DOROTI-55153 format. One record per residue (C-alpha): y, z, x; residue number from 0. Coordinates in pm, 1 decimal. Last residue first. Layout:
% DOROTI-55153
<node><north>Y</north><up>Z</up><east>X</east><seq>NUM</seq></node>
...
END
This chain:
% DOROTI-55153
<node><north>3772.1</north><up>1871.0</up><east>1540.5</east><seq>315</seq></node>
<node><north>3563.6</north><up>2148.9</up><east>1387.9</east><seq>314</seq></node>
<node><north>3353.2</north><up>1890.5</up><east>1205.6</east><seq>313</seq></node>
<node><north>3281.5</north><up>1700.7</up><east>1525.4</east><seq>312</seq></node>
<node><north>3161.2</north><up>2019.6</up><east>1697.1</east><seq>311</seq></node>
<node><north>2932.5</north><up>2102.5</up><east>1402.3</east><seq>310</seq></node>
<node><north>2781.7</north><up>1756.5</up><east>1409.3</east><seq>309</seq></node>
<node><north>2703.5</north><up>1799.6</up><east>1780.3</east><seq>308</seq></node>
<node><north>2553.7</north><up>2142.3</up><east>1722.8</east><seq>307</seq></node>
<node><north>2330.2</north><up>2012.2</up><east>1446.6</east><seq>306</seq></node>
<node><north>2225.2</north><up>1720.0</up><east>1665.5</east><seq>305</seq></node>
<node><north>2138.4</north><up>1953.2</up><east>1954.1</east><seq>304</seq></node>
<node><north>1935.2</north><up>2181.1</up><east>1728.6</east><seq>303</seq></node>
<node><north>1758.5</north><up>1882.0</up><east>1567.8</east><seq>302</seq></node>
<node><north>1684.0</north><up>1738.9</up><east>1912.7</east><seq>301</seq></node>
<node><north>1517.0</north><up>2062.0</up><east>2021.6</east><seq>300</seq></node>
<node><north>1304.5</north><up>2073.6</up><east>1704.6</east><seq>299</seq></node>
<node><north>1215.2</north><up>1706.6</up><east>1736.9</east><seq>298</seq></node>
<node><north>1119.7</north><up>1746.4</up><east>2107.1</east><seq>297</seq></node>
<node><north>890.3</north><up>2043.2</up><east>2041.8</east><seq>296</seq></node>
<node><north>724.7</north><up>1863.0</up><east>1753.1</east><seq>295</seq></node>
<node><north>683.0</north><up>1546.4</up><east>1962.6</east><seq>294</seq></node>
<node><north>506.5</north><up>1727.1</up><east>2248.1</east><seq>293</seq></node>
<node><north>272.5</north><up>1916.8</up><east>2018.6</east><seq>292</seq></node>
<node><north>195.0</north><up>1620.8</up><east>1795.2</east><seq>291</seq></node>
<node><north>118.5</north><up>1359.2</up><east>2061.1</east><seq>290</seq></node>
<node><north>-256.8</north><up>1391.4</up><east>2108.6</east><seq>289</seq></node>
<node><north>-380.6</north><up>1498.3</up><east>1763.6</east><seq>288</seq></node>
<node><north>-92.7</north><up>1328.7</up><east>1576.9</east><seq>287</seq></node>
<node><north>73.0</north><up>1552.4</up><east>1316.1</east><seq>286</seq></node>
<node><north>420.7</north><up>1527.9</up><east>1476.8</east><seq>285</seq></node>
<node><north>375.5</north><up>1151.6</up><east>1502.3</east><seq>284</seq></node>
<node><north>290.3</north><up>1105.1</up><east>1134.2</east><seq>283</seq></node>
<node><north>626.5</north><up>1245.2</up><east>1024.8</east><seq>282</seq></node>
<node><north>816.6</north><up>1091.4</up><east>1316.7</east><seq>281</seq></node>
<node><north>669.0</north><up>742.5</up><east>1283.7</east><seq>280</seq></node>
<node><north>706.8</north><up>755.9</up><east>905.9</east><seq>279</seq></node>
<node><north>1072.3</north><up>856.5</up><east>943.1</east><seq>278</seq></node>
<node><north>1139.3</north><up>550.8</up><east>1160.9</east><seq>277</seq></node>
<node><north>975.2</north><up>327.7</up><east>901.6</east><seq>276</seq></node>
<node><north>1175.3</north><up>504.6</up><east>632.6</east><seq>275</seq></node>
<node><north>1499.9</north><up>411.5</up><east>807.8</east><seq>274</seq></node>
<node><north>1394.3</north><up>51.3</up><east>851.1</east><seq>273</seq></node>
<node><north>1259.0</north><up>0.9</up><east>496.9</east><seq>272</seq></node>
<node><north>934.8</north><up>-192.4</up><east>453.5</east><seq>271</seq></node>
<node><north>747.0</north><up>106.2</up><east>595.0</east><seq>270</seq></node>
<node><north>786.8</north><up>303.0</up><east>271.6</east><seq>269</seq></node>
<node><north>593.0</north><up>616.9</up><east>352.7</east><seq>268</seq></node>
<node><north>402.0</north><up>814.8</up><east>89.6</east><seq>267</seq></node>
<node><north>296.0</north><up>1180.6</up><east>92.9</east><seq>266</seq></node>
<node><north>148.7</north><up>1318.1</up><east>-226.6</east><seq>265</seq></node>
<node><north>263.0</north><up>1357.1</up><east>-585.8</east><seq>264</seq></node>
<node><north>105.4</north><up>1042.9</up><east>-731.4</east><seq>263</seq></node>
<node><north>109.6</north><up>982.9</up><east>-1106.9</east><seq>262</seq></node>
<node><north>-195.2</north><up>774.5</up><east>-1201.8</east><seq>261</seq></node>
<node><north>-99.5</north><up>512.8</up><east>-1458.5</east><seq>260</seq></node>
<node><north>-314.9</north><up>358.6</up><east>-1730.2</east><seq>259</seq></node>
<node><north>-317.4</north><up>10.7</up><east>-1880.3</east><seq>258</seq></node>
<node><north>-506.1</north><up>-67.4</up><east>-2199.1</east><seq>257</seq></node>
<node><north>-814.9</north><up>-292.3</up><east>-2233.3</east><seq>256</seq></node>
<node><north>-891.0</north><up>-645.7</up><east>-2348.6</east><seq>255</seq></node>
<node><north>-538.2</north><up>-767.6</up><east>-2292.7</east><seq>254</seq></node>
<node><north>-242.8</north><up>-824.5</up><east>-2530.2</east><seq>253</seq></node>
<node><north>-179.9</north><up>-453.1</up><east>-2582.2</east><seq>252</seq></node>
<node><north>177.3</north><up>-442.9</up><east>-2453.2</east><seq>251</seq></node>
<node><north>46.2</north><up>-284.3</up><east>-2130.9</east><seq>250</seq></node>
<node><north>-153.3</north><up>-601.7</up><east>-2063.8</east><seq>249</seq></node>
<node><north>155.4</north><up>-824.3</up><east>-2092.8</east><seq>248</seq></node>
<node><north>350.1</north><up>-570.1</up><east>-1885.3</east><seq>247</seq></node>
<node><north>89.8</north><up>-603.4</up><east>-1610.2</east><seq>246</seq></node>
<node><north>169.9</north><up>-976.8</up><east>-1582.3</east><seq>245</seq></node>
<node><north>543.4</north><up>-904.9</up><east>-1568.9</east><seq>244</seq></node>
<node><north>492.8</north><up>-637.5</up><east>-1300.2</east><seq>243</seq></node>
<node><north>291.5</north><up>-887.9</up><east>-1093.9</east><seq>242</seq></node>
<node><north>609.3</north><up>-1097.1</up><east>-1075.9</east><seq>241</seq></node>
<node><north>594.0</north><up>-1473.9</up><east>-1043.7</east><seq>240</seq></node>
<node><north>916.2</north><up>-1556.2</up><east>-861.1</east><seq>239</seq></node>
<node><north>1251.3</north><up>-1703.1</up><east>-971.6</east><seq>238</seq></node>
<node><north>1428.0</north><up>-1391.0</up><east>-847.6</east><seq>237</seq></node>
<node><north>1318.5</north><up>-1197.2</up><east>-1154.4</east><seq>236</seq></node>
<node><north>1064.3</north><up>-1391.3</up><east>-1355.0</east><seq>235</seq></node>
<node><north>888.0</north><up>-1727.0</up><east>-1323.3</east><seq>234</seq></node>
<node><north>677.7</north><up>-1797.8</up><east>-1632.2</east><seq>233</seq></node>
<node><north>332.6</north><up>-1645.4</up><east>-1643.6</east><seq>232</seq></node>
<node><north>31.6</north><up>-1818.6</up><east>-1804.9</east><seq>231</seq></node>
<node><north>-183.5</north><up>-1829.2</up><east>-1489.0</east><seq>230</seq></node>
<node><north>-87.9</north><up>-1467.7</up><east>-1413.0</east><seq>229</seq></node>
<node><north>-233.6</north><up>-1359.8</up><east>-1747.4</east><seq>228</seq></node>
<node><north>-559.0</north><up>-1547.3</up><east>-1677.1</east><seq>227</seq></node>
<node><north>-582.4</north><up>-1375.4</up><east>-1336.7</east><seq>226</seq></node>
<node><north>-515.2</north><up>-1026.6</up><east>-1476.3</east><seq>225</seq></node>
<node><north>-834.5</north><up>-1053.8</up><east>-1683.5</east><seq>224</seq></node>
<node><north>-1019.9</north><up>-968.9</up><east>-1359.7</east><seq>223</seq></node>
<node><north>-946.8</north><up>-596.8</up><east>-1407.4</east><seq>222</seq></node>
<node><north>-696.0</north><up>-451.4</up><east>-1169.1</east><seq>221</seq></node>
<node><north>-678.2</north><up>-132.1</up><east>-962.5</east><seq>220</seq></node>
<node><north>-322.0</north><up>-114.5</up><east>-830.8</east><seq>219</seq></node>
<node><north>-142.5</north><up>51.6</up><east>-539.8</east><seq>218</seq></node>
<node><north>208.7</north><up>-33.9</up><east>-418.6</east><seq>217</seq></node>
<node><north>430.5</north><up>206.4</up><east>-606.9</east><seq>216</seq></node>
<node><north>546.0</north><up>164.6</up><east>-964.0</east><seq>215</seq></node>
<node><north>831.5</north><up>402.9</up><east>-1038.6</east><seq>214</seq></node>
<node><north>828.9</north><up>681.1</up><east>-1297.0</east><seq>213</seq></node>
<node><north>1189.1</north><up>785.0</up><east>-1365.0</east><seq>212</seq></node>
<node><north>1162.0</north><up>676.1</up><east>-1727.6</east><seq>211</seq></node>
<node><north>1253.5</north><up>397.9</up><east>-1970.1</east><seq>210</seq></node>
<node><north>1513.8</north><up>255.2</up><east>-1726.0</east><seq>209</seq></node>
<node><north>1810.2</north><up>95.2</up><east>-1899.4</east><seq>208</seq></node>
<node><north>2087.0</north><up>322.9</up><east>-1771.7</east><seq>207</seq></node>
<node><north>1933.5</north><up>327.3</up><east>-1423.6</east><seq>206</seq></node>
<node><north>1942.2</north><up>-50.7</up><east>-1405.2</east><seq>205</seq></node>
<node><north>1592.5</north><up>-193.7</up><east>-1421.2</east><seq>204</seq></node>
<node><north>1390.8</north><up>-313.3</up><east>-1119.1</east><seq>203</seq></node>
<node><north>1101.7</north><up>-483.8</up><east>-1301.2</east><seq>202</seq></node>
<node><north>1027.9</north><up>-326.9</up><east>-1641.7</east><seq>201</seq></node>
<node><north>683.7</north><up>-210.4</up><east>-1746.6</east><seq>200</seq></node>
<node><north>566.1</north><up>-117.7</up><east>-2098.6</east><seq>199</seq></node>
<node><north>314.0</north><up>106.7</up><east>-2276.7</east><seq>198</seq></node>
<node><north>156.5</north><up>278.0</up><east>-1976.3</east><seq>197</seq></node>
<node><north>-91.8</north><up>550.4</up><east>-2060.0</east><seq>196</seq></node>
<node><north>-49.5</north><up>853.1</up><east>-1835.1</east><seq>195</seq></node>
<node><north>-271.8</north><up>1034.5</up><east>-1587.2</east><seq>194</seq></node>
<node><north>-166.8</north><up>1308.9</up><east>-1345.1</east><seq>193</seq></node>
<node><north>-140.7</north><up>1591.3</up><east>-1599.4</east><seq>192</seq></node>
<node><north>-461.3</north><up>1499.7</up><east>-1779.5</east><seq>191</seq></node>
<node><north>-482.7</north><up>1520.3</up><east>-2159.0</east><seq>190</seq></node>
<node><north>-269.1</north><up>1209.0</up><east>-2188.6</east><seq>189</seq></node>
<node><north>106.7</north><up>1146.4</up><east>-2186.3</east><seq>188</seq></node>
<node><north>261.3</north><up>820.9</up><east>-2307.7</east><seq>187</seq></node>
<node><north>447.1</north><up>596.1</up><east>-2069.8</east><seq>186</seq></node>
<node><north>736.1</north><up>352.2</up><east>-2009.3</east><seq>185</seq></node>
<node><north>698.4</north><up>237.5</up><east>-1650.0</east><seq>184</seq></node>
<node><north>949.8</north><up>120.2</up><east>-1388.8</east><seq>183</seq></node>
<node><north>916.6</north><up>-152.7</up><east>-1127.0</east><seq>182</seq></node>
<node><north>1118.0</north><up>-40.7</up><east>-830.4</east><seq>181</seq></node>
<node><north>1454.6</north><up>-51.3</up><east>-653.0</east><seq>180</seq></node>
<node><north>1653.2</north><up>4.2</up><east>-971.8</east><seq>179</seq></node>
<node><north>1481.3</north><up>342.7</up><east>-1000.7</east><seq>178</seq></node>
<node><north>1674.6</north><up>481.6</up><east>-705.1</east><seq>177</seq></node>
<node><north>1969.0</north><up>645.3</up><east>-889.1</east><seq>176</seq></node>
<node><north>1724.9</north><up>809.0</up><east>-1134.6</east><seq>175</seq></node>
<node><north>1552.0</north><up>991.5</up><east>-849.0</east><seq>174</seq></node>
<node><north>1185.9</north><up>890.8</up><east>-806.7</east><seq>173</seq></node>
<node><north>863.8</north><up>1007.7</up><east>-974.3</east><seq>172</seq></node>
<node><north>560.9</north><up>814.9</up><east>-854.1</east><seq>171</seq></node>
<node><north>327.9</north><up>571.5</up><east>-1026.0</east><seq>170</seq></node>
<node><north>4.1</north><up>401.2</up><east>-920.2</east><seq>169</seq></node>
<node><north>-128.7</north><up>145.8</up><east>-1167.4</east><seq>168</seq></node>
<node><north>-471.8</north><up>142.3</up><east>-1336.4</east><seq>167</seq></node>
<node><north>-631.7</north><up>-142.4</up><east>-1532.6</east><seq>166</seq></node>
<node><north>-894.8</north><up>-13.6</up><east>-1767.9</east><seq>165</seq></node>
<node><north>-1271.4</north><up>50.9</up><east>-1797.2</east><seq>164</seq></node>
<node><north>-1163.4</north><up>404.0</up><east>-1896.2</east><seq>163</seq></node>
<node><north>-1404.1</north><up>603.2</up><east>-1678.9</east><seq>162</seq></node>
<node><north>-1437.8</north><up>351.7</up><east>-1398.5</east><seq>161</seq></node>
<node><north>-1064.5</north><up>281.2</up><east>-1386.6</east><seq>160</seq></node>
<node><north>-984.6</north><up>653.6</up><east>-1383.5</east><seq>159</seq></node>
<node><north>-1221.7</north><up>711.6</up><east>-1086.7</east><seq>158</seq></node>
<node><north>-1085.7</north><up>403.8</up><east>-913.7</east><seq>157</seq></node>
<node><north>-733.6</north><up>548.4</up><east>-941.0</east><seq>156</seq></node>
<node><north>-850.2</north><up>878.0</up><east>-799.5</east><seq>155</seq></node>
<node><north>-1016.3</north><up>701.0</up><east>-505.1</east><seq>154</seq></node>
<node><north>-692.8</north><up>509.0</up><east>-443.0</east><seq>153</seq></node>
<node><north>-471.1</north><up>816.9</up><east>-426.7</east><seq>152</seq></node>
<node><north>-602.4</north><up>1039.7</up><east>-147.2</east><seq>151</seq></node>
<node><north>-342.9</north><up>1279.4</up><east>-1.4</east><seq>150</seq></node>
<node><north>-460.9</north><up>1357.0</up><east>353.8</east><seq>149</seq></node>
<node><north>-486.1</north><up>982.9</up><east>428.1</east><seq>148</seq></node>
<node><north>-108.2</north><up>956.1</up><east>378.2</east><seq>147</seq></node>
<node><north>-29.6</north><up>657.9</up><east>161.4</east><seq>146</seq></node>
<node><north>150.9</north><up>377.9</up><east>337.6</east><seq>145</seq></node>
<node><north>340.6</north><up>134.0</up><east>115.0</east><seq>144</seq></node>
<node><north>470.5</north><up>-182.0</up><east>288.1</east><seq>143</seq></node>
<node><north>119.2</north><up>-330.9</up><east>309.0</east><seq>142</seq></node>
<node><north>76.9</north><up>-341.7</up><east>-66.7</east><seq>141</seq></node>
<node><north>-272.7</north><up>-242.9</up><east>-178.2</east><seq>140</seq></node>
<node><north>-442.1</north><up>-432.1</up><east>-460.0</east><seq>139</seq></node>
<node><north>-780.1</north><up>-308.1</up><east>-585.0</east><seq>138</seq></node>
<node><north>-1050.0</north><up>-512.0</up><east>-754.3</east><seq>137</seq></node>
<node><north>-1230.0</north><up>-552.6</up><east>-1084.8</east><seq>136</seq></node>
<node><north>-1489.4</north><up>-828.2</up><east>-1076.1</east><seq>135</seq></node>
<node><north>-1520.9</north><up>-1181.5</up><east>-1213.9</east><seq>134</seq></node>
<node><north>-1449.1</north><up>-1360.7</up><east>-887.7</east><seq>133</seq></node>
<node><north>-1263.3</north><up>-1171.5</up><east>-615.7</east><seq>132</seq></node>
<node><north>-1261.3</north><up>-1448.0</up><east>-355.9</east><seq>131</seq></node>
<node><north>-1185.3</north><up>-1736.3</up><east>-593.6</east><seq>130</seq></node>
<node><north>-920.2</north><up>-1532.1</up><east>-773.8</east><seq>129</seq></node>
<node><north>-732.0</north><up>-1405.1</up><east>-466.0</east><seq>128</seq></node>
<node><north>-454.1</north><up>-1664.5</up><east>-503.0</east><seq>127</seq></node>
<node><north>-350.2</north><up>-1491.3</up><east>-825.9</east><seq>126</seq></node>
<node><north>-256.1</north><up>-1182.8</up><east>-624.5</east><seq>125</seq></node>
<node><north>-15.2</north><up>-1390.2</up><east>-414.1</east><seq>124</seq></node>
<node><north>132.5</north><up>-1555.2</up><east>-726.3</east><seq>123</seq></node>
<node><north>197.8</north><up>-1217.9</up><east>-887.5</east><seq>122</seq></node>
<node><north>355.5</north><up>-1090.6</up><east>-567.1</east><seq>121</seq></node>
<node><north>606.6</north><up>-1373.9</up><east>-548.4</east><seq>120</seq></node>
<node><north>627.4</north><up>-1750.1</up><east>-499.9</east><seq>119</seq></node>
<node><north>607.1</north><up>-1776.3</up><east>-120.2</east><seq>118</seq></node>
<node><north>421.2</north><up>-2111.6</up><east>-115.7</east><seq>117</seq></node>
<node><north>88.4</north><up>-2132.9</up><east>66.2</east><seq>116</seq></node>
<node><north>-59.0</north><up>-1785.3</up><east>13.2</east><seq>115</seq></node>
<node><north>-283.1</north><up>-1830.9</up><east>315.1</east><seq>114</seq></node>
<node><north>-620.2</north><up>-1655.1</up><east>293.1</east><seq>113</seq></node>
<node><north>-778.1</north><up>-1405.7</up><east>530.9</east><seq>112</seq></node>
<node><north>-1103.0</north><up>-1208.8</up><east>521.3</east><seq>111</seq></node>
<node><north>-1180.2</north><up>-859.2</up><east>653.1</east><seq>110</seq></node>
<node><north>-1531.8</north><up>-716.5</up><east>628.8</east><seq>109</seq></node>
<node><north>-1445.7</north><up>-352.2</up><east>683.7</east><seq>108</seq></node>
<node><north>-1336.5</north><up>-101.5</up><east>947.1</east><seq>107</seq></node>
<node><north>-1534.9</north><up>-257.1</up><east>1233.1</east><seq>106</seq></node>
<node><north>-1263.9</north><up>-469.1</up><east>1395.4</east><seq>105</seq></node>
<node><north>-1001.0</north><up>-195.6</up><east>1405.0</east><seq>104</seq></node>
<node><north>-1248.8</north><up>66.2</up><east>1533.4</east><seq>103</seq></node>
<node><north>-1386.4</north><up>-143.8</up><east>1817.7</east><seq>102</seq></node>
<node><north>-1050.4</north><up>-138.6</up><east>1996.6</east><seq>101</seq></node>
<node><north>-1011.3</north><up>235.2</up><east>1930.8</east><seq>100</seq></node>
<node><north>-1363.4</north><up>304.3</up><east>2057.4</east><seq>99</seq></node>
<node><north>-1293.6</north><up>110.3</up><east>2374.2</east><seq>98</seq></node>
<node><north>-981.7</north><up>319.0</up><east>2429.3</east><seq>97</seq></node>
<node><north>-1188.5</north><up>639.5</up><east>2421.0</east><seq>96</seq></node>
<node><north>-1488.4</north><up>495.3</up><east>2606.5</east><seq>95</seq></node>
<node><north>-1287.8</north><up>408.4</up><east>2917.0</east><seq>94</seq></node>
<node><north>-1585.2</north><up>350.0</up><east>3146.4</east><seq>93</seq></node>
<node><north>-1386.8</north><up>104.3</up><east>3356.3</east><seq>92</seq></node>
<node><north>-1649.8</north><up>-167.6</up><east>3297.0</east><seq>91</seq></node>
<node><north>-1643.4</north><up>-90.6</up><east>2925.1</east><seq>90</seq></node>
<node><north>-1264.9</north><up>-117.8</up><east>2916.4</east><seq>89</seq></node>
<node><north>-1274.9</north><up>-457.6</up><east>3089.7</east><seq>88</seq></node>
<node><north>-1557.6</north><up>-585.8</up><east>2872.4</east><seq>87</seq></node>
<node><north>-1377.9</north><up>-480.4</up><east>2552.5</east><seq>86</seq></node>
<node><north>-1058.4</north><up>-652.8</up><east>2664.7</east><seq>85</seq></node>
<node><north>-1240.1</north><up>-978.2</up><east>2741.9</east><seq>84</seq></node>
<node><north>-1456.5</north><up>-959.1</up><east>2426.3</east><seq>83</seq></node>
<node><north>-1165.0</north><up>-908.9</up><east>2183.1</east><seq>82</seq></node>
<node><north>-1319.4</north><up>-859.8</up><east>1835.7</east><seq>81</seq></node>
<node><north>-1116.7</north><up>-964.4</up><east>1531.1</east><seq>80</seq></node>
<node><north>-908.9</north><up>-734.9</up><east>1312.3</east><seq>79</seq></node>
<node><north>-601.5</north><up>-762.8</up><east>1534.2</east><seq>78</seq></node>
<node><north>-641.9</north><up>-1137.1</up><east>1591.7</east><seq>77</seq></node>
<node><north>-617.4</north><up>-1219.7</up><east>1222.2</east><seq>76</seq></node>
<node><north>-301.0</north><up>-1014.1</up><east>1185.9</east><seq>75</seq></node>
<node><north>-152.4</north><up>-1170.1</up><east>1499.1</east><seq>74</seq></node>
<node><north>-202.9</north><up>-1513.3</up><east>1341.2</east><seq>73</seq></node>
<node><north>65.6</north><up>-1433.2</up><east>1083.5</east><seq>72</seq></node>
<node><north>303.9</north><up>-1718.4</up><east>1172.8</east><seq>71</seq></node>
<node><north>271.3</north><up>-1879.6</up><east>826.0</east><seq>70</seq></node>
<node><north>174.8</north><up>-1666.4</up><east>530.4</east><seq>69</seq></node>
<node><north>-97.7</north><up>-1413.4</up><east>465.1</east><seq>68</seq></node>
<node><north>-310.9</north><up>-1280.8</up><east>180.2</east><seq>67</seq></node>
<node><north>-548.0</north><up>-1021.2</up><east>330.9</east><seq>66</seq></node>
<node><north>-888.7</north><up>-999.7</up><east>161.5</east><seq>65</seq></node>
<node><north>-1085.9</north><up>-680.3</up><east>218.0</east><seq>64</seq></node>
<node><north>-1454.6</north><up>-624.1</up><east>144.7</east><seq>63</seq></node>
<node><north>-1565.1</north><up>-270.3</up><east>235.5</east><seq>62</seq></node>
<node><north>-1391.5</north><up>-88.4</up><east>-48.5</east><seq>61</seq></node>
<node><north>-1542.1</north><up>261.1</up><east>-34.8</east><seq>60</seq></node>
<node><north>-1219.0</north><up>458.4</up><east>-76.0</east><seq>59</seq></node>
<node><north>-1200.4</north><up>515.0</up><east>300.1</east><seq>58</seq></node>
<node><north>-1234.5</north><up>139.6</up><east>355.2</east><seq>57</seq></node>
<node><north>-926.3</north><up>76.2</up><east>141.9</east><seq>56</seq></node>
<node><north>-728.6</north><up>348.8</up><east>319.0</east><seq>55</seq></node>
<node><north>-837.0</north><up>217.9</up><east>659.3</east><seq>54</seq></node>
<node><north>-718.6</north><up>-131.1</up><east>558.5</east><seq>53</seq></node>
<node><north>-378.3</north><up>18.1</up><east>469.6</east><seq>52</seq></node>
<node><north>-351.3</north><up>218.7</up><east>791.8</east><seq>51</seq></node>
<node><north>-444.3</north><up>-95.1</up><east>987.2</east><seq>50</seq></node>
<node><north>-160.4</north><up>-293.0</up><east>827.3</east><seq>49</seq></node>
<node><north>100.3</north><up>-52.4</up><east>969.0</east><seq>48</seq></node>
<node><north>-2.1</north><up>-129.5</up><east>1327.8</east><seq>47</seq></node>
<node><north>-154.5</north><up>167.9</up><east>1509.9</east><seq>46</seq></node>
<node><north>-15.7</north><up>397.8</up><east>1780.9</east><seq>45</seq></node>
<node><north>275.5</north><up>580.1</up><east>1612.6</east><seq>44</seq></node>
<node><north>332.6</north><up>345.8</up><east>1317.4</east><seq>43</seq></node>
<node><north>337.8</north><up>13.7</up><east>1490.7</east><seq>42</seq></node>
<node><north>495.4</north><up>-306.8</up><east>1356.7</east><seq>41</seq></node>
<node><north>201.7</north><up>-538.7</up><east>1289.1</east><seq>40</seq></node>
<node><north>270.6</north><up>-562.2</up><east>915.9</east><seq>39</seq></node>
<node><north>619.5</north><up>-690.9</up><east>996.8</east><seq>38</seq></node>
<node><north>454.2</north><up>-1000.4</up><east>1143.1</east><seq>37</seq></node>
<node><north>571.4</north><up>-1075.0</up><east>1500.8</east><seq>36</seq></node>
<node><north>783.1</north><up>-1366.9</up><east>1625.1</east><seq>35</seq></node>
<node><north>1113.0</north><up>-1306.4</up><east>1445.7</east><seq>34</seq></node>
<node><north>991.2</north><up>-971.0</up><east>1318.5</east><seq>33</seq></node>
<node><north>1179.5</north><up>-758.3</up><east>1570.5</east><seq>32</seq></node>
<node><north>1493.5</north><up>-968.7</up><east>1515.6</east><seq>31</seq></node>
<node><north>1488.8</north><up>-895.9</up><east>1227.0</east><seq>30</seq></node>
<node><north>1338.0</north><up>-597.1</up><east>1051.7</east><seq>29</seq></node>
<node><north>1489.5</north><up>-654.6</up><east>707.9</east><seq>28</seq></node>
<node><north>1368.9</north><up>-1014.8</up><east>725.1</east><seq>27</seq></node>
<node><north>1004.6</north><up>-913.2</up><east>703.4</east><seq>26</seq></node>
<node><north>886.3</north><up>-1262.4</up><east>615.7</east><seq>25</seq></node>
<node><north>640.0</north><up>-1156.9</up><east>345.3</east><seq>24</seq></node>
<node><north>285.8</north><up>-1294.0</up><east>340.4</east><seq>23</seq></node>
<node><north>95.8</north><up>-965.6</up><east>357.3</east><seq>22</seq></node>
<node><north>-66.9</north><up>-921.8</up><east>14.2</east><seq>21</seq></node>
<node><north>-364.0</north><up>-685.7</up><east>60.5</east><seq>20</seq></node>
<node><north>-659.0</north><up>-747.7</up><east>-174.1</east><seq>19</seq></node>
<node><north>-939.7</north><up>-495.0</up><east>-193.5</east><seq>18</seq></node>
<node><north>-1300.8</north><up>-547.1</up><east>-301.3</east><seq>17</seq></node>
<node><north>-1581.6</north><up>-304.9</up><east>-395.5</east><seq>16</seq></node>
<node><north>-1479.1</north><up>-184.2</up><east>-736.7</east><seq>15</seq></node>
<node><north>-1746.0</north><up>-125.1</up><east>-1004.3</east><seq>14</seq></node>
<node><north>-1996.0</north><up>76.5</up><east>-803.9</east><seq>13</seq></node>
<node><north>-1744.5</north><up>308.5</up><east>-644.6</east><seq>12</seq></node>
<node><north>-1835.9</north><up>514.0</up><east>-336.8</east><seq>11</seq></node>
<node><north>-1526.7</north><up>730.2</up><east>-291.1</east><seq>10</seq></node>
<node><north>-1496.7</north><up>771.4</up><east>-667.0</east><seq>9</seq></node>
<node><north>-1847.8</north><up>916.1</up><east>-693.3</east><seq>8</seq></node>
<node><north>-1773.2</north><up>1173.9</up><east>-423.9</east><seq>7</seq></node>
<node><north>-1439.0</north><up>1265.1</up><east>-585.9</east><seq>6</seq></node>
<node><north>-1602.3</north><up>1316.0</up><east>-921.8</east><seq>5</seq></node>
<node><north>-1876.8</north><up>1530.9</up><east>-769.3</east><seq>4</seq></node>
<node><north>-1618.6</north><up>1749.7</up><east>-596.2</east><seq>3</seq></node>
<node><north>-1414.1</north><up>1780.6</up><east>-918.2</east><seq>2</seq></node>
<node><north>-1734.2</north><up>1904.1</up><east>-1094.0</east><seq>1</seq></node>
<node><north>-1909.4</north><up>1692.1</up><east>-1354.3</east><seq>0</seq></node>
END
């Protein structure tokens, strides 16, 4: 099979058709902006962050999306619903461009919503998806992690899942001093440079205790056996039910199939961090079809002025 054929098959998977997006967090790092608005609705250029994630799922062929929400998340539901009054107004004005954008968000996929109930951690949120997912493999996409559409990751993970009939976790190399911010994987190499077998997972280890510099990032393709493991979990770090702990059970060989990792080398934006959220707006903004030219010119000019300003302060 050629790489092109493999990518085509992965983009229309037979075994994985559903995506789960946990979006119940309070977004306290963005207060006061998130006092009355979900953090997932903070815009990246001209779309809310959550839309990029749903677009990624749809682009990988997952047309059934379940978003796990919490209280005060009604804006999420509204965003993926139709808005007849707005659509009528735009249609009457003949503004087909904006009308297409409004339609686009409500036609991406079949989007469902479920309340998490109690905020008991990522493992608990994923476990809540059991009735919707049923006895099928499914993808989990964290709303804080944006993967650039030009660097597909999810389709590659589904390809590995289909071939190995295994759980697959996205990994990324990070500096040793940052590994304590992530789940971390102990791995064995395989015949493919971007695929490893995961033998253990540790949630946010100290740098001295980390088994590697491979961090777990927010993309997973999970077999339905994960639900039984979650049901047996004890609360972990922070008193919450950690998905990393459930995956570690499978990585230790206690599941039906092993756990693999796909090592991602593309562009990723952590929109759960304030500085990285600003960077994501700039990085995606300079590539935007309508805004890119203007923003690029402004960024270059601003960089020159900032460099000169820093130089003046240093001389003083």
